[in-house]
C-alpha positions in Angstrom: -26.6 95.2 -10.3 -26.3 99.0 -10.2 -26.8 101.3 -7.2 -27.0 105.0 -6.8 -25.5 105.9 -3.5 -26.2 109.3 -1.9 -23.7 110.5 0.7 -24.8 113.2 3.2 -22.0 115.0 5.1 -22.4 114.7 8.9 -19.5 117.0 9.7 -18.4 120.5 8.5 -16.8 120.9 5.1 -13.4 121.5 6.7 -13.4 118.0 8.2 -14.5 116.5 4.8 -11.6 118.3 3.2 -9.1 116.5 5.5 -10.2 113.1 4.1 -11.3 114.0 0.5 -7.9 112.9 -1.1 -8.2 109.4 0.5 -11.9 109.2 -0.5 -11.0 110.1 -4.2 -8.1 107.6 -4.2 -10.5 104.9 -3.1 -13.0 105.9 -5.8 -10.2 105.8 -8.4 -9.4 102.3 -7.3 -13.1 101.3 -7.7 -13.1 102.9 -11.2 -10.0 100.9 -12.2 -11.8 97.7 -11.0 -15.0 98.8 -13.0 -17.0 99.0 -9.8 -17.5 102.8 -10.0 -19.3 104.2 -13.0 -19.4 107.9 -11.9 -19.1 110.0 -8.8 -19.2 113.7 -7.7 -20.3 116.2 -5.2 -23.9 117.4 -4.9 -24.8 121.1 -5.6 -24.9 122.7 -3.1 -22.1 120.7 -1.6 -24.0 118.9 1.2 -22.7 115.5 0.1 -22.1 113.5 -3.0 -23.3 110.7 -5.1 -21.8 107.4 -6.5 -23.1 105.2 -9.3 -21.7 101.8 -8.5 -21.8 98.4 -10.2 -21.8 95.3 -7.9 -22.3 91.6 -8.3 -24.5 91.3 -5.3 -25.7 92.9 -2.1 -22.7 91.8 -0.1 -20.3 93.3 -2.6 -22.3 96.5 -2.7 -22.2 96.8 1.1 -18.4 96.2 1.1 -17.8 98.8 -1.6 -19.8 101.4 0.4 -18.2 100.4 3.8 -14.6 100.6 2.4 -14.9 104.3 1.6 -12.7 106.4 3.9 -15.6 108.8 4.4 -17.6 105.8 5.8 -14.6 104.4 7.8 -14.2 107.8 9.5 -17.9 108.2 10.2 -18.1 111.4 8.1 -21.1 110.6 6.0 -24.5 108.9 6.0 -25.2 106.7 3.0 -28.5 106.0 1.4 -28.3 103.2 -1.2 -30.8 102.9 -4.0 -30.5 99.6 -6.0 -31.2 100.4 -9.6 -32.3 98.2 -12.5 -31.8 100.3 -15.7 -33.5 99.1 -18.8 -32.9 101.9 -21.3 -29.2 102.7 -21.8 -27.9 99.8 -19.8 -25.6 98.8 -22.7 -23.9 102.2 -22.4 -23.4 101.6 -18.7 -22.1 98.1 -19.1 -19.4 99.4 -21.5 -18.0 101.8 -19.0 
């Protein structure tokens, strides 16, 4: 399963900046495990987005909950489960 996760900042950018290195390290770990396909900030920078790969809803919830931004209560997540049908072979190869 794939999911697009929208992150909306709940605190000022200065507070986000205090945790962004831990957040990015967590995402690099997800990328190494092939759970993260892509990530990055929104423009304007009011939050960010993640494209995740998970085996089931429980794993997806754990991936989102383990993010330092979530652990520190800095963001609100909206999770959109996604079932791509065109181009999925490209995603599966990432």
